[in-house]
Structure formats: structure tokens, C-alpha cells
C-alpha positions in Angstrom: 99.5 95.0 104.2 100.9 98.5 103.8 103.6 98.1 106.5 105.4 95.3 104.5 108.3 96.0 102.1 109.4 93.4 99.6 112.7 93.8 97.9 115.5 91.7 96.4 118.2 90.5 98.8 121.6 92.2 98.5 124.8 90.4 97.6 126.2 90.8 101.1 123.2 89.3 102.9 124.1 85.6 102.7 124.7 85.3 106.4 121.5 87.1 107.3 119.5 84.8 105.0 121.1 81.6 106.4 120.5 82.8 110.0 116.8 83.5 109.1 116.3 80.2 107.4 117.8 78.3 110.4 115.1 80.0 112.5 112.1 80.2 110.1 112.5 77.4 107.5 112.0 73.7 107.8 114.7 71.4 106.3 118.0 72.2 104.8 119.5 72.3 101.4 122.9 71.2 100.1 123.4 74.9 99.2 122.8 76.2 102.7 126.2 77.8 103.2 127.8 81.1 102.5 129.3 79.9 99.2 125.9 78.6 97.9 123.8 81.6 98.9 126.5 84.0 97.7 126.7 82.3 94.3 122.9 82.5 93.9 122.9 86.2 94.8 125.7 86.9 92.3 124.2 84.8 89.5 120.7 86.3 89.8 120.6 89.4 92.1 116.8 89.5 91.9 116.1 85.9 92.7 115.9 86.1 96.5 112.9 88.2 97.6 112.8 89.3 101.2 109.9 90.8 103.2 110.6 93.4 105.8 108.5 95.1 108.4 110.0 98.1 110.2 113.4 97.1 108.8 113.2 93.6 110.3 113.4 90.5 108.0 110.1 88.6 108.3 110.0 86.4 105.2 111.8 85.1 102.1 111.3 83.2 98.9 113.7 82.3 96.2 112.2 82.9 92.8 114.6 81.3 90.4 114.2 81.6 86.7 116.5 79.8 84.3 114.8 80.8 81.1 112.8 77.5 81.0 111.4 77.0 84.5 110.2 79.3 87.2 111.1 77.6 90.5 110.2 78.6 94.1 112.3 77.7 97.1 112.7 78.7 100.7 109.3 80.3 101.3 109.8 81.1 105.0 108.1 83.4 107.4 109.3 84.3 110.8 107.3 82.1 113.3 105.9 85.1 115.2 104.7 86.7 111.9 102.8 83.8 110.4 99.2 83.9 109.2 99.5 87.7 108.4 99.7 87.4 104.6 103.4 87.6 104.3 103.8 84.4 102.4 101.0 85.4 100.0 102.7 88.8 99.4 106.1 87.1 98.7 104.5 84.7 96.3 102.6 87.5 94.5 105.9 89.3 94.1 107.6 86.2 92.8 104.8 85.5 90.3 105.0 89.1 89.0 108.8 88.6 88.5 108.1 85.3 86.7 105.4 86.7 84.4 107.6 89.7 83.5 110.4 87.2 82.5 108.0 85.1 80.3 107.3 82.2 82.6 104.2 80.1 82.0 104.1 78.2 85.3 105.7 78.3 88.7 107.0 75.2 90.4 107.5 75.0 94.2 109.7 72.8 96.3 107.5 71.9 99.4 108.5 69.5 102.1 106.1 66.5 102.4 106.6 66.5 106.2 105.5 70.2 106.6 101.6 70.2 106.6 101.6 73.9 107.7 103.4 74.8 104.5 100.9 72.7 102.5 98.1 74.9 103.8 99.9 78.1 102.9 100.7 77.0 99.4 97.2 75.8 98.7 95.8 79.1 100.0 97.9 80.8 97.4 96.6 78.6 94.5 99.3 76.0 94.3 98.6 72.3 94.2 100.6 69.1 94.4 101.2 67.1 91.3 101.4 63.5 92.4 102.6 62.2 89.0 106.1 63.8 89.6 108.8 63.0 92.0 112.1 64.8 92.6 115.2 62.8 91.7 118.5 64.0 93.0 122.2 63.2 92.8 124.7 64.9 95.0 127.5 66.6 93.0 129.6 67.8 95.9 130.8 66.2 99.1 129.2 67.9 102.1 131.8 66.7 104.7 
């Protein structure tokens, strides 16, 4: 896929990312707002990887590393560009980032109710671990 460019998102791209995720991603996060995305981009400027084709945003993945865990979020590909290897290219870039930082395993947040995503993750070598469940507690009021 020589026409695809993968780079880190810039600090001023929070709005662009939020607009893209509203169109291309399933589900929402408590951090899906300008403040949340801007904080991520400022804390770890290399965490959000974007794929572009001819200057247009066609995919994203958040490749977060906290020194202990390598976590993947927001793997999203523009609906009109799916099944073209963009997700695989983004995950490969994320995995290269993680191994360079010393990570031993990558964990992915994948919605149970998104079987299309399950296929993409499996095709890239990821598998569900049924012995784990995500437990959460809201820390901020979203109203």
C-alpha cells in the first residue's frame, strides 16, 4: 500500500479526529471531547497514529504506552476505505512503536457488539481473552 502515509496526529488535530471518529468509529468514550483528545495529544504526541491517502484522513489508532502496558484504542477506518489493508498498516505501525518502547504485549479495546471489528482484529493476529473483563468507574460527570 504505497499510497498510504502513516504519521502521528498533531496537537491541533483534536477536532479533526473527533469528526472522523463520529463518522468512522463505533461507540463513544468518556474522553470524546476536545479537552480529552487535546490532553492525549499533549501528554503523548506520538500516541495517535493517522493514516492518510492523498492528504485525506482514512484511518486512526491510538497506541498508548504507559511504561507498563501497550494499549490500542480507536482503530477506525473510513467506511469507504475498509478492506484495503489500512487497519493492518495502522496496527503494524502501532506494534513497531510499542516494541521500540519495550512493550511485550499489546492490548486492544474492541466492542463486543462490533463483529466487523472482530474480523479485522483476528486477521491481524489478535485474539479475545475471555478470562478478563473491563471494570470501570466514572471519575468525571459527563453532563
